[in-house]
C-alpha positions as CSV (number, residue, x, y, z in Angstrom):
1,M,292.3,181.4,160.2
2,K,292.5,178.7,162.9
3,W,291.6,181.0,165.7
4,I,288.5,182.2,163.8
5,V,287.3,178.6,163.4
6,A,288.1,177.9,167.1
7,I,286.0,180.9,168.2
8,L,283.1,179.7,166.0
9,V,283.3,176.2,167.4
10,L,283.4,177.5,171.0
11,G,280.5,179.8,170.3
12,A,278.4,177.0,168.8
13,V,279.2,174.6,171.7
14,G,278.4,177.4,174.2
15,Y,275.1,178.1,172.5
16,G,274.2,174.5,172.4
17,A,275.0,174.0,176.1
18,A,273.0,177.1,177.0
19,K,270.1,176.0,174.9
20,A,270.1,172.5,176.5
21,Y,270.2,174.1,180.0
22,L,267.3,176.4,179.1
23,H,265.2,173.6,177.7
24,H,265.9,171.5,180.8
25,N,264.8,174.2,183.2
26,V,261.7,175.2,181.2
27,G,260.8,171.6,180.5
28,N,260.8,170.8,184.2
29,G,258.6,173.8,184.8
30,V,256.2,172.8,182.1
31,D,256.0,169.2,183.3
32,N,255.2,170.4,186.8
33,A,252.4,172.7,185.4
34,V,251.0,169.8,183.3
35,I,250.8,167.6,186.4
36,M,249.0,170.4,188.4
37,M,246.5,170.8,185.6
38,S,245.9,167.1,185.0
39,P,242.6,166.9,187.0
40,Y,241.1,169.6,184.7
41,V,243.1,169.4,181.4
42,Q,245.1,166.5,180.0
43,V,248.1,167.9,178.2
44,E,250.7,166.3,176.0
45,Y,253.5,168.0,174.0
46,E,256.2,167.0,171.6
47,G,259.1,169.3,172.9
48,I,260.6,172.7,173.7
49,S,262.1,175.0,171.1
50,S,264.0,178.3,171.2
51,T,265.6,180.7,168.8
52,L,268.5,183.2,169.0
53,A,265.9,185.9,168.3
54,G,264.4,185.3,171.8
55,E,261.4,183.0,171.1
56,L,260.6,180.0,173.4
57,T,257.8,177.6,172.5
58,M,256.2,174.4,173.6
59,D,255.5,172.5,170.4
60,G,252.9,170.0,169.2
61,V,250.5,170.5,172.2
62,R,247.5,168.3,172.5
63,A,244.9,169.2,175.2
64,R,241.7,167.5,176.3
65,I,239.4,169.3,178.8
66,A,237.9,167.1,181.5
67,G,234.4,166.1,180.6
68,L,234.8,166.8,176.9
69,H,235.7,164.3,174.3
70,D,237.4,166.2,171.5
71,E,241.0,167.5,171.9
72,I,242.5,170.7,170.9
73,Y,245.8,170.7,168.9
74,I,248.2,173.6,169.1
75,E,251.2,173.8,166.8
76,K,253.1,176.0,169.2
77,I,252.6,178.2,172.2
78,G,255.2,180.3,174.0
79,I,256.8,183.6,174.8
80,V,258.7,186.2,172.9
81,T,261.6,188.3,174.4
82,S,264.2,190.6,172.9
83,S,267.1,188.1,172.8
84,F,268.3,184.6,173.7
85,L,269.9,186.1,176.8
86,S,266.5,187.2,178.0
87,L,265.3,183.6,177.6
88,M,268.2,182.4,179.7
89,E,267.2,184.8,182.4
90,L,263.7,183.5,182.3
91,G,265.0,179.9,182.4
92,D,267.0,180.7,185.5
93,M,263.9,182.2,187.1
94,A,261.9,179.1,186.3
95,S,264.5,177.0,188.2
96,K,264.4,179.2,191.3
97,R,261.2,178.4,193.1
98,G,260.1,180.8,195.9
99,S,262.2,183.7,194.6
100,S,260.8,187.2,194.5
101,S,259.0,188.3,191.4
102,P,261.4,189.7,188.8
103,D,261.2,193.1,187.1
104,L,259.3,193.0,183.8
105,P,261.6,193.4,180.8
106,D,261.0,196.4,178.5
107,S,259.8,194.2,175.7
108,F,258.1,190.8,176.0
109,G,255.2,188.9,174.6
110,F,253.2,185.7,174.2
111,L,252.2,183.7,171.1
112,V,250.0,180.8,170.2
113,S,250.2,179.5,166.6
114,G,248.0,177.1,164.8
115,V,245.2,176.3,167.3
116,H,243.1,173.7,165.4
117,I,239.5,173.5,166.6
118,P,237.0,171.4,164.5
119,S,233.8,173.4,164.1
120,N,231.6,170.5,165.2
121,S,233.7,169.7,168.2
122,D,232.2,169.6,171.7
123,V,234.9,172.1,172.8
124,Y,233.7,174.7,170.4
125,R,230.0,173.9,171.0
126,K,230.5,174.3,174.8
127,V,232.3,177.7,174.4
128,Y,229.5,178.9,172.1
129,E,226.8,177.8,174.5
130,M,228.6,179.5,177.5
131,R,228.8,182.7,175.5
132,L,225.1,182.7,174.7
133,E,224.2,182.0,178.4
134,A,226.4,184.8,179.5
135,L,224.8,187.2,177.1
136,G,221.3,186.1,177.9
137,V,220.0,186.7,174.3
138,D,217.0,184.9,172.7
139,D,217.3,185.8,169.1
140,H,220.5,183.9,168.2
141,E,218.7,181.4,166.1
142,L,217.1,184.0,163.8
143,P,218.7,184.2,160.4
144,A,219.5,187.9,160.8
145,A,221.6,187.1,163.9
146,S,223.0,183.6,163.1
147,C,224.2,184.1,159.5
148,V,226.2,187.3,160.3
149,G,227.6,186.0,163.6
150,K,226.0,188.7,165.7
151,Y,226.9,186.7,168.9
152,G,229.6,184.6,167.3
153,F,229.0,181.8,164.8
154,S,227.2,178.6,165.9
155,P,228.6,175.2,164.9
156,S,225.8,174.9,162.3
157,A,226.5,178.4,160.9
158,L,230.2,177.6,160.5
159,A,229.3,174.5,158.6
160,G,227.0,176.6,156.4
161,L,229.8,179.0,155.8
162,G,232.0,176.1,154.7
163,Y,234.4,176.0,157.7
164,R,235.0,172.4,159.0
165,E,237.9,173.6,161.2
166,Q,239.1,176.9,162.6
167,V,242.8,177.4,162.7
168,I,243.6,180.3,165.0
169,S,246.8,182.2,165.7
170,A,247.5,185.1,168.1
171,A,250.4,187.1,169.5
172,A,250.6,189.9,172.1
173,T,253.7,192.0,172.6
174,F,254.2,194.7,175.3
175,H,256.7,197.5,175.0
176,N,257.7,199.9,177.8
177,N,258.5,203.5,176.7
178,K,259.6,206.6,178.6
179,D,256.2,207.7,179.8
180,S,253.9,205.2,178.2
181,F,253.6,201.6,177.1
182,S,252.1,199.9,174.1
183,M,250.5,196.6,173.4
184,E,250.5,195.0,169.9
185,I,247.9,192.3,169.5
186,N,247.7,190.3,166.3
187,T,245.2,187.6,165.7
188,S,244.0,185.6,162.7
189,T,241.7,182.8,161.7
190,A,242.6,181.0,158.5
191,D,240.4,181.9,155.5
192,M,238.3,184.2,157.8
193,W,240.0,187.3,159.0
194,D,243.2,189.0,160.2
195,M,243.3,191.6,163.0
196,R,246.2,193.9,164.0
197,M,245.7,196.1,167.0
198,N,248.0,198.6,168.7
199,I,247.1,200.3,172.0
200,V,249.2,203.0,173.7
201,M,248.5,203.5,177.5
202,D,249.7,206.3,179.7
203,G,252.3,205.7,182.4
204,D,255.2,203.3,183.1
205,M,254.3,199.6,182.4
206,R,256.0,198.2,185.5
207,T,254.3,200.8,187.9
208,E,250.9,200.5,186.3
209,L,250.7,196.7,186.1
210,S,252.0,196.3,189.7
211,K,248.8,197.9,190.9
212,G,246.9,194.7,190.2
213,T,243.2,195.2,190.6
214,A,243.7,198.8,191.5
215,Y,245.1,199.5,188.0
216,R,243.0,202.0,186.1
217,P,244.3,202.1,182.5
218,A,244.4,205.5,180.7
219,L,244.2,205.3,176.9
220,R,246.4,207.5,174.8
221,N,245.6,206.1,171.3
222,F,244.3,203.0,169.6
223,K,244.5,201.6,166.1
224,L,242.8,198.4,164.8
225,Q,243.2,197.1,161.3
226,F,240.8,194.3,160.3
227,T,241.2,192.5,157.0
228,D,238.7,190.1,155.5
229,L,240.2,186.8,154.3
230,G,237.1,185.5,152.6
231,L,234.5,185.6,155.4
232,N,232.4,188.5,154.1
233,Q,231.7,186.8,150.8
234,R,230.8,183.6,152.6
235,I,228.4,185.5,154.9
236,E,226.7,187.1,151.9
237,K,226.2,183.7,150.2
238,Y,225.1,181.9,153.4
239,C,222.6,184.6,154.3
240,A,221.1,184.4,150.8
241,E,220.7,180.6,151.3
242,Q,218.8,181.5,154.5
243,G,216.4,183.5,152.4
244,M,217.8,186.9,153.1
245,S,218.2,189.6,150.5
246,T,221.3,191.7,150.1
247,E,219.5,194.6,151.8
248,E,218.4,192.4,154.7
249,T,222.0,191.1,155.1
250,T,223.3,194.7,155.2
251,Q,220.7,195.6,157.8
252,A,221.7,192.5,159.9
253,Q,225.3,193.6,159.8
254,L,224.3,197.1,161.0
255,E,222.2,195.7,163.8
256,A,225.2,193.5,164.9
257,L,227.4,196.6,165.0
258,T,224.8,198.6,166.9
259,W,224.4,195.8,169.4
260,F,228.1,195.5,169.9
261,G,228.5,199.2,170.5
262,E,225.6,199.5,172.9
263,S,226.9,196.5,174.8
264,N,230.1,198.4,175.4
265,G,228.4,201.8,176.2
266,I,228.9,203.3,172.7
267,V,226.4,204.6,170.1
268,F,228.4,204.6,166.9
269,D,228.0,207.6,164.6
270,E,228.3,207.9,160.8
271,Y,232.1,208.1,161.0
272,M,232.0,204.4,162.1
273,I,228.9,203.1,160.5
274,D,229.5,204.2,156.9
275,P,233.0,202.7,156.6
276,Y,231.8,199.6,158.4
277,L,229.1,199.1,155.7
278,E,231.7,199.8,153.0
279,F,233.8,197.0,154.5
280,F,231.1,194.5,154.3
281,N,230.0,195.6,150.9
282,G,233.4,194.9,149.2
283,K,236.3,196.7,150.8
284,S,239.0,194.3,152.1
285,T,240.2,196.2,155.1
286,I,238.8,198.6,157.7
287,V,241.0,200.7,160.0
288,I,239.6,202.0,163.2
289,T,241.4,204.6,165.3
290,A,240.8,206.4,168.6
291,A,242.9,209.4,169.7
292,P,241.4,211.2,172.8
293,R,242.8,214.7,173.3
294,E,244.0,213.7,176.7
295,P,244.7,210.2,178.2
296,L,241.3,208.8,179.0
297,R,240.6,206.4,181.9
298,V,238.9,203.5,180.3
299,S,236.8,202.9,183.5
300,Q,235.3,206.4,183.1
301,I,233.8,205.8,179.6
302,G,230.7,204.3,181.2
303,L,230.0,207.6,183.0
304,Y,229.3,209.4,179.7
305,N,226.3,209.4,177.4
306,P,226.8,206.6,174.9
307,K,226.1,209.0,172.1
308,D,229.0,211.2,173.3
309,V,231.6,208.4,173.5
310,P,232.7,208.5,169.8
311,A,233.6,212.2,170.1
312,L,235.2,211.6,173.5
313,L,237.4,209.0,172.0
314,N,237.9,210.9,168.7
315,L,236.8,207.6,167.1
316,S,236.8,207.2,163.3
317,A,237.2,204.5,160.7
318,T,238.3,204.3,157.1
319,T,238.5,201.5,154.5
320,L,241.3,200.3,152.2
């Protein structure tokens, strides 16, 4: 019995020492990065955390962008690996400046949890204005565009929808397989929506990503599951308050979908449009899939007639 206790004690002490070593190395790297960013972004954080499962996070982050008054608060931001041992290897790499770039692990990811952005903050307003400027649109103030968020929701629209603050979380995980690699991307905004996306690309992840700007991703398949967490009902109510009928709101949703598709070189067919309208008329979840018959170079989609792209991608949707 004593030797079992001794092993447990030694294991706990070893884990504690390894954890302290890891946090020291990563903390030094984070502090250096904070100093480098200081002319542009002022960053403060409460501490570094890690788990046996392979998660390493910077906790209690407060950031203020130069020239803007309001700050952004992030509950935690970090990386996800397959094990604590992988975290130790990353910690060693962080302490060895000037070393050659290491091989990517077969599984790794990034996460950000609890990004708190007040809807009336100058940070959100600036981002929204920059998006409108980049799009070059002039109908964003019309009720048919603003109340359904055709180009994203303005601060005033968010207030009308009843959102004083947006609380956003996201995670992206990469997995390398034998002859393909996948990306799992999950994002959510509290009381608005939840999105879970899985993308499978052709080829070896290390080889493909090492190409840098020469990388031409080839899509094998794609699945997106989008769940309403209360936003659709709020949109219907807010649009009605703007003097729009149910039919006009439905038409505005369809115009927003059409604009999004055409902006990305796609004219959606009835296999997308009908489920999309079902989703906004009461269904809680829409699932969108793409499964081209052969791996398709994403950069080549623009070469096709937009009306042919849904068939090329074997694009379809269904509601739950």
